[in-house]
N, C-alpha and C positions, 0 to 999 in steps of 0.2 A: 660179407665175409664172416665166417664163424669165429668164435673166440679161440684163443690159443689152446684151450683145453680140448675143444672139439676139432681142432685143425687136423687135416690129413696131409701127410707128407708122403710123396711117392717119387719114384725114380723111373726114368724112361731111357731106354737104349737110344743111341744116336743112329739116325737113318738119313738118307738123302732128303727125306721129306721134312725133317725137323732141323736140318743143319743150319738153315737161316736163323732159327731161334738161337742156336749156339753162337753164331757169328754176332748177333745183336747183343746177347748177354756179354760175350767177351769184350765187345767194344765199350760197353758201359763199365764192366768190372775191372779191366786191366788197362794200364797206361801204355801198352804197346799193341801193335797190330800183329796178327798171326798170318803166316803164309798159307797159300792154298795147299801146300804139302801137309801142314799141320792138320787141316780139315780132312784131307784124304786119309791120313794116318789114323785119325780117331774113328773112322768108319770101318777099319779092318776088323774082320770077325774075331781075331785072337784077342782083341782088347774090349770086346763088347761088355764084359763084366765090369770093366774098369773105367768106362767112359759113359757118363750119364748126364741127363738133364735132371735138375731137382725141381719138383713141383710142390707148391704150398697151396692147398685147396684148389688144385687144378690150374694154378698160375705158375708159369715157368719163372723161377726166381734165382736159380743157381746152376752151376756146372761143376763137373769134376772130370778131368781128362788125364789118362795115364798111358804109358807105353811100357812094354817089356823089353829089357836090355840084357845082354849077356856080359857078365863080368868074370873073366876066366872061365871056370867050370860051373859058375853059379848063374842063376837068373834073378834079376832085380826088377822091381816095379818102380818106374820113375813117375812120380806124381807131377805132371807138367803144369797143370792149372787146377785150382779149386777156388771158387768164389761164390758168394751169396750176396744178392742185392742188399744194400744198406737200408733203403727205405722204399716204401710204396707210397707215392704221392697220389692221393685221390683228388680229382678235379671235377667240379660241377661245370655245366655249360654257362653258368652265370658267374662272372668273375667276382662279384660282390660277396659271394658266399665262400670263396676259396680260402680266404685268410683264416677262417674259423675251423678248417679241417685239419686235424692232427695227422702227422705222418705216422705210418706204422712200420716200425723196424722189423726186418726179417732176421737180422743177425742176432737178436736176443731170443730166438725161438729154438735154438739147438739144431738148426738145419745143417750147419757146418759139421757139427759133431756127428750127426746121423749120416751125413754124406761120407765122412772119413771112415766111420765105423763100417759102413756098407762096403767100402773098398777093402778095408782090413779083413773083414770076414770073407769076401770073395777071394782075396789073396790066400788065405788059409786053406780054402777049399780047392784052389786051383792046383791040378796035378800035372798037367802037360803043357809047359814045363812046371816043375815045382819052384816056387818063388821063395827065396830066402830072406829078402829085405825089401822094404819100401823106402825110397829116399826122395828128397825134394830140396829145393833152394828157397830161402827166405831172405829178402833184402835186409841188410843189417840195420836199417832204420825202422824196420817193422817189428818192434819188440812184442807187440800184442800178438802177432801171428806166431812168433817163436814160442811164446808162452802157451798158445793154443795147442801147438803140436807137442810141446813137452807134456802138457796135461794128458795127452793121448799116448804117451809112452815113447815119443821120438826123443832122440838125443842129438845134441850138436856133435858132429864128428870132424868138423873142420870149417875153414872159410875158403870160399872160392873167390880169389881176388879178380877184379875186373870181369865178373860174370855178366853183368848187365852192360850192354853197349850204349844204350840210349837213355839210361836212367842214372840218377845220382842220388845216393851213393851207388857206386858200381859193384861193390862187394856183396856177397851173399853167404849166409850161414848154410852149411850142408847139414840137413837134419835126416836122421835115419832111424828106422824101426826094424828090429830083427823079428822075423816071423817064426814063432815057435812051431817046430815040426811035430 
């Protein structure tokens, strides 16, 4: 694998052919399982610009999945999931060598920021319908994620109590970014 300076980050649209990769990444990245409906919805043509696999040097290391929602007379983009693998563990076929191999973190390479920026830019360019806001939920114990989104212009607009059914704590911050028209 090349150095971070020469690294290539790319995004791929979701298709029935790479949906298995999305399922595997989601299983590793998130503490909950997603329904078949979730996977059907991310393949819809109207969200193609907002649902991507994230590749680092041609290796799938992250995902971003959104849906368009109607709020009154406005359209909002709901960022359902976004995640990047924490580490890539390299393994030799000889166990005696494996203890000396360092792990390579993907989260310190700006992949989350690039993924989020890609969605923000796609949202700004999206005209049919025109999207006025991007919003998402962050579990209230995940202060690091909240700071990440604030760094990218999102603001806390409320707390959704008991948002998570199977996770503790159950509450989530509602984070929102207004898209400049």
